[in-house]
C-alpha positions in Angstrom: 20.9 28.4 17.3 17.6 27.5 17.2 17.0 23.6 15.9 15.2 23.4 12.5 12.8 20.8 11.8 13.2 18.5 8.8 9.9 19.8 7.2 11.0 23.9 7.6 14.6 22.5 6.0 12.7 21.2 3.1 10.6 24.6 2.5 13.6 26.4 2.7 15.5 24.4 -0.1 12.0 24.9 -1.8 12.1 28.6 -1.8 15.5 28.3 -3.3 14.6 25.7 -6.1 13.5 27.2 -9.7 10.1 27.3 -10.8 10.3 24.9 -13.6 11.9 22.2 -11.0 8.7 22.8 -8.4 6.7 20.2 -10.2 9.1 17.4 -10.1 9.1 17.7 -6.3 5.7 17.6 -6.3 5.8 14.4 -8.4 7.9 12.7 -6.0 5.8 13.8 -2.9 3.0 11.9 -4.8 5.1 9.1 -5.4 6.1 8.7 -1.4 2.2 9.0 -0.9 1.2 6.7 -3.4 4.2 4.3 -2.0 3.2 4.3 1.5 -0.5 3.6 0.7 0.6 0.4 -1.3 2.3 -0.6 1.5 -0.6 -0.1 4.0 -2.8 -1.8 1.5 -0.2 -5.1 0.9 -0.7 -5.3 4.8 -4.1 -4.9 4.9 -4.5 -7.5 2.4 -1.7 -9.9 4.4 -4.3 -9.3 7.5 -7.3 -10.6 5.5 -5.5 -13.5 3.9 -4.6 -14.5 7.6 -7.8 -14.1 8.7 -9.5 -15.9 5.8 -7.0 -18.9 6.6 -7.7 -19.0 10.3 -11.3 -19.4 9.7 -11.0 -21.8 6.9 -8.9 -23.8 9.1 -11.6 -23.6 12.0 -14.2 -24.9 9.3 -12.0 -27.8 8.2 -11.8 -26.1 4.5 -8.6 -27.4 2.9 -6.9 -25.7 -0.1 -8.5 -28.3 -2.5 -11.7 -27.3 -1.3 -11.2 -23.9 -2.3 -9.6 -25.0 -5.7 -12.7 -27.6 -6.4 -15.2 -24.3 -5.8 -13.5 -22.0 -8.1 -13.4 -24.7 -10.6 -17.1 -25.5 -10.1 -18.2 -21.6 -10.0 -15.9 -21.0 -13.3 -17.8 -23.9 -14.9 -21.0 -22.6 -14.3 -20.4 -19.4 -16.1 
């Protein structure tokens, strides 16, 4: 018996599904893709924050310096 890939199995299962249920499958696939992209975005954000912290540390910029700068910018608006 030839091994069936998961993708092929999904397609076979899809063929046996009533037509009115197909949009639910599509919604689920889109949800999975959205969740994957959200996770990737979170990882990219974490890397960017860590890079910013490293640069700040190299330049002796403290959290208090950042807070003061933000307050100054807000005050000027």
